[in-house]
C-alpha positions as CSV (number, residue, x, y, z in Angstrom):
1,M,-39.2,-64.4,-28.9
2,S,-38.2,-60.8,-27.9
3,I,-40.7,-58.4,-26.5
4,E,-41.3,-55.1,-28.3
5,T,-40.9,-52.2,-26.0
6,I,-43.2,-49.2,-26.6
7,S,-43.7,-45.8,-25.2
8,A,-47.2,-45.4,-23.8
9,P,-48.8,-42.0,-23.7
10,P,-49.9,-40.4,-20.4
11,A,-53.5,-40.3,-19.4
12,P,-54.5,-36.6,-19.6
13,D,-58.1,-37.2,-18.8
14,R,-57.4,-39.1,-15.6
15,A,-59.3,-37.6,-12.6
16,L,-57.0,-35.7,-10.1
17,Y,-58.3,-37.7,-7.2
18,E,-57.4,-40.9,-9.0
19,T,-53.8,-39.6,-9.5
20,I,-53.5,-38.8,-5.7
21,A,-55.0,-42.2,-4.8
22,A,-52.6,-44.0,-7.1
23,E,-49.6,-42.2,-5.6
24,L,-50.7,-43.0,-2.1
25,L,-51.2,-46.7,-3.1
26,D,-47.7,-46.7,-4.5
27,G,-46.4,-45.2,-1.3
28,I,-48.1,-48.0,0.6
29,A,-46.7,-50.7,-1.7
30,R,-43.1,-49.2,-1.2
31,G,-43.4,-49.1,2.5
32,Q,-43.5,-45.3,2.8
33,F,-46.8,-45.8,4.6
34,P,-46.6,-49.2,6.4
35,V,-49.6,-51.3,7.3
36,G,-51.0,-50.0,10.6
37,S,-49.6,-46.5,10.2
38,L,-51.6,-43.3,9.7
39,L,-51.7,-41.4,6.5
40,P,-51.1,-37.7,6.5
41,T,-54.2,-35.6,7.4
42,E,-56.5,-34.2,4.8
43,A,-55.0,-30.7,5.4
44,E,-51.5,-32.1,5.0
45,L,-52.4,-33.9,1.8
46,S,-54.2,-30.9,0.5
47,A,-51.1,-28.8,1.0
48,T,-48.8,-31.5,-0.4
49,Y,-50.7,-31.9,-3.7
50,D,-52.0,-28.3,-3.8
51,V,-55.6,-29.4,-4.2
52,S,-58.9,-28.8,-2.4
53,R,-60.0,-30.8,0.7
54,Q,-62.9,-32.1,-1.5
55,T,-60.4,-33.7,-3.9
56,V,-58.5,-35.3,-1.1
57,R,-61.7,-36.7,0.4
58,A,-62.6,-38.2,-3.0
59,A,-59.1,-39.9,-3.1
60,M,-59.7,-41.2,0.4
61,R,-63.1,-42.6,-0.6
62,H,-61.4,-44.3,-3.5
63,L,-58.9,-45.9,-1.2
64,L,-61.6,-47.0,1.2
65,E,-63.4,-48.8,-1.7
66,L,-60.1,-50.6,-2.5
67,G,-59.8,-51.7,1.1
68,A,-56.4,-50.0,1.4
69,I,-57.4,-47.8,4.4
70,S,-59.9,-47.4,7.2
71,R,-61.0,-44.2,8.7
72,R,-62.1,-43.5,12.3
73,K,-63.1,-40.1,13.7
74,G,-60.7,-38.8,16.2
75,I,-58.0,-41.3,15.1
76,G,-57.3,-40.7,11.5
77,T,-56.8,-42.7,8.3
78,R,-55.1,-46.1,8.9
79,V,-53.3,-48.2,6.3
80,E,-54.9,-51.7,6.1
81,E,-53.4,-54.9,4.9
82,R,-55.0,-56.3,1.7
83,S,-54.6,-59.9,0.7
84,A,-55.4,-58.9,-2.9
85,P,-55.9,-55.6,-4.7
86,A,-59.5,-56.3,-5.5
87,K,-62.4,-58.5,-4.4
88,G,-63.6,-61.4,-6.4
89,F,-66.5,-61.0,-8.8
90,T,-69.9,-62.5,-9.0
91,Q,-71.3,-63.2,-12.4
92,T,-75.1,-63.1,-12.7
93,L,-76.9,-65.1,-15.3
94,A,-80.7,-64.5,-15.2
95,T,-81.6,-65.2,-11.6
96,L,-78.5,-67.4,-10.8
97,D,-75.2,-66.3,-9.3
98,D,-72.4,-68.0,-11.4
99,L,-69.2,-68.1,-9.3
100,V,-66.4,-69.0,-11.7
101,S,-63.2,-70.5,-10.3
102,L,-60.2,-69.5,-12.4
103,A,-57.1,-71.7,-12.6
104,E,-54.3,-70.8,-10.3
105,G,-50.7,-71.6,-10.2
106,T,-50.0,-70.3,-13.7
107,R,-47.7,-67.8,-15.4
108,R,-47.6,-65.6,-18.5
109,D,-45.1,-66.2,-21.3
110,I,-45.5,-62.8,-23.1
111,R,-44.9,-62.9,-26.8
112,S,-45.7,-59.3,-27.9
113,L,-46.8,-55.8,-26.8
114,E,-47.9,-53.1,-29.2
115,M,-50.2,-50.1,-29.5
116,I,-53.1,-50.7,-32.0
117,V,-56.1,-48.8,-33.2
118,F,-59.3,-50.8,-33.6
119,D,-60.8,-50.8,-37.1
120,R,-64.5,-51.5,-37.5
121,R,-64.1,-55.3,-37.8
122,Q,-61.9,-55.5,-34.6
123,A,-64.2,-53.2,-32.7
124,K,-67.3,-55.2,-33.6
125,T,-65.6,-58.5,-32.7
126,L,-64.3,-57.3,-29.4
127,G,-67.2,-55.1,-28.3
128,A,-65.4,-51.8,-28.4
129,K,-65.5,-48.5,-30.4
130,P,-63.7,-48.2,-33.7
131,G,-60.9,-45.8,-33.8
132,T,-59.9,-46.3,-30.2
133,R,-56.3,-47.0,-29.1
134,W,-55.4,-50.0,-27.1
135,L,-52.2,-51.7,-25.7
136,K,-52.3,-55.3,-27.0
137,I,-50.5,-58.0,-25.1
138,T,-50.3,-61.6,-26.3
139,Y,-49.0,-64.5,-24.2
140,L,-49.1,-68.2,-23.6
141,R,-50.6,-69.2,-20.2
142,L,-48.3,-71.9,-18.7
143,P,-48.4,-73.9,-15.5
144,R,-45.8,-73.0,-12.9
145,G,-42.9,-75.3,-12.9
146,G,-42.3,-78.5,-14.9
147,D,-42.8,-78.9,-18.6
148,A,-46.6,-79.3,-18.8
149,A,-48.3,-78.2,-21.9
150,P,-49.7,-74.6,-22.2
151,I,-53.1,-74.0,-20.7
152,G,-54.0,-71.6,-23.5
153,W,-53.4,-68.5,-25.6
154,S,-54.5,-65.0,-24.5
155,E,-54.9,-61.6,-26.1
156,V,-55.3,-58.7,-23.8
157,Y,-56.4,-55.2,-24.9
158,I,-55.8,-52.4,-22.4
159,D,-57.4,-48.9,-22.9
160,E,-54.7,-46.4,-23.8
161,R,-55.4,-44.5,-20.5
162,Y,-53.6,-47.4,-18.7
163,A,-51.0,-48.3,-21.3
164,G,-48.2,-47.2,-19.0
165,I,-48.3,-50.6,-17.3
166,E,-46.4,-52.1,-20.3
167,V,-43.1,-51.3,-18.5
168,K,-44.1,-53.5,-15.6
169,V,-46.4,-56.2,-17.0
170,A,-43.6,-58.6,-18.0
171,K,-42.5,-59.1,-14.4
172,Y,-46.0,-58.8,-12.8
173,E,-47.5,-62.2,-11.9
174,G,-50.9,-61.1,-10.8
175,L,-54.0,-60.2,-12.7
176,I,-53.4,-57.3,-15.2
177,S,-56.5,-55.6,-13.9
178,D,-54.9,-55.6,-10.4
179,L,-51.8,-54.0,-11.9
180,I,-53.9,-51.3,-13.4
181,E,-55.6,-50.7,-10.0
182,R,-52.2,-50.5,-8.3
183,E,-50.6,-48.2,-10.8
184,Y,-53.6,-46.0,-11.6
185,G,-56.0,-46.4,-8.7
186,A,-58.6,-47.4,-11.2
187,L,-61.1,-49.8,-9.7
188,V,-62.7,-52.6,-11.8
189,A,-66.4,-52.6,-10.8
190,E,-67.8,-55.2,-13.1
191,V,-66.5,-58.1,-15.3
192,R,-68.7,-59.6,-18.0
193,Q,-67.7,-63.0,-19.2
194,A,-68.8,-65.0,-22.3
195,V,-67.7,-68.6,-22.9
196,T,-68.0,-70.1,-26.4
197,A,-67.2,-73.6,-27.7
198,I,-65.0,-73.3,-30.8
199,S,-62.7,-75.4,-33.0
200,L,-59.1,-74.5,-32.2
201,P,-57.7,-72.2,-34.9
202,G,-54.5,-73.4,-36.7
203,P,-52.1,-70.7,-35.5
204,V,-53.2,-71.1,-31.8
205,A,-53.2,-74.9,-32.1
206,T,-49.5,-74.8,-33.1
207,L,-48.7,-72.6,-30.1
208,V,-50.4,-74.9,-27.6
209,N,-49.3,-78.1,-29.2
210,V,-52.7,-79.4,-30.1
211,Q,-54.2,-80.5,-33.5
212,A,-56.0,-77.8,-35.4
213,G,-59.7,-78.1,-35.2
214,S,-59.7,-79.7,-31.8
215,A,-62.4,-78.7,-29.3
216,A,-61.6,-75.5,-27.4
217,L,-63.2,-72.8,-25.3
218,R,-63.1,-69.1,-26.1
219,V,-63.4,-67.0,-23.0
220,A,-64.0,-63.3,-23.4
221,R,-64.0,-61.0,-20.5
222,H,-64.8,-57.2,-20.5
223,Y,-63.7,-55.2,-17.5
224,F,-65.6,-52.0,-16.7
225,N,-65.1,-49.2,-14.1
226,R,-67.8,-47.6,-12.0
227,K,-68.8,-45.3,-14.8
228,G,-69.4,-48.2,-17.1
229,E,-66.4,-47.4,-19.2
230,L,-64.5,-50.3,-20.8
231,M,-61.0,-50.7,-19.3
232,V,-59.7,-54.1,-20.4
233,I,-60.7,-56.8,-22.8
234,V,-59.3,-60.4,-22.4
235,V,-59.8,-63.1,-25.0
236,A,-58.4,-66.5,-24.1
237,I,-58.5,-69.7,-26.0
238,H,-58.1,-73.0,-24.2
239,P,-57.9,-76.5,-25.5
240,G,-60.9,-78.3,-24.2
241,D,-59.1,-80.7,-21.8
242,R,-56.8,-78.1,-20.3
243,Y,-59.2,-75.6,-18.7
244,P,-61.4,-76.9,-16.0
245,M,-64.1,-74.4,-15.2
246,T,-66.3,-74.9,-12.1
247,S,-69.5,-73.0,-11.5
248,V,-71.7,-72.9,-8.4
249,L,-75.3,-72.1,-9.2
250,K,-77.6,-71.0,-6.4
251,R,-81.4,-70.5,-6.7
252,V,-82.6,-67.0,-5.8
253,R,-85.8,-67.5,-3.9
254,G,-88.5,-64.8,-4.0
């Protein structure tokens, strides 16, 4: 199935320091600023981007939070190696830390990309505001290599501020939230996950080669930034026997 190409709007409300941080991250990824090298000084960056020193410092704080740099007085700002764009997430349920291990070694088979506007029904179902615009991506989740059956079907909704990733998402193999972080410097601060047992809907059953009505899991994740703003919604449906989920529960002692 062909992929529909769209033109995503720019993000006019994006903070200036986030733009600078994203450009520096891109420079690090391209090797302009190799791991171990020093970034330009605050004064140099201020002159380059024609912004205040305060704005540059905010961008540096953002890069520090991402683990992309370290800063030492008298030495400067050093580029650090990151094994992944973001740290893992801990999901808290009452007084228990639920550490969810997600399946690895998979790939996306993208079926569609399109800009949509949530109506009231969609907004209520997905936990968003009606009238907001989102980049919708649908894909099959497949194991890498071999002819194994699909692991599940996913629908991803990306806030229009980050819709520019549509030109790169087809070739990007990591988490979509990591791609947003790399391209926009927008850090995911919290992920809320809800898992529901369902009967597999007919259209999805056909895609994953399972009988309609079979047992399945619906996994919904909402990704938020530090301001509590919703960035990404992921709704994945997995046949019951193809999505092992392991949780580690630890008692919190008073």
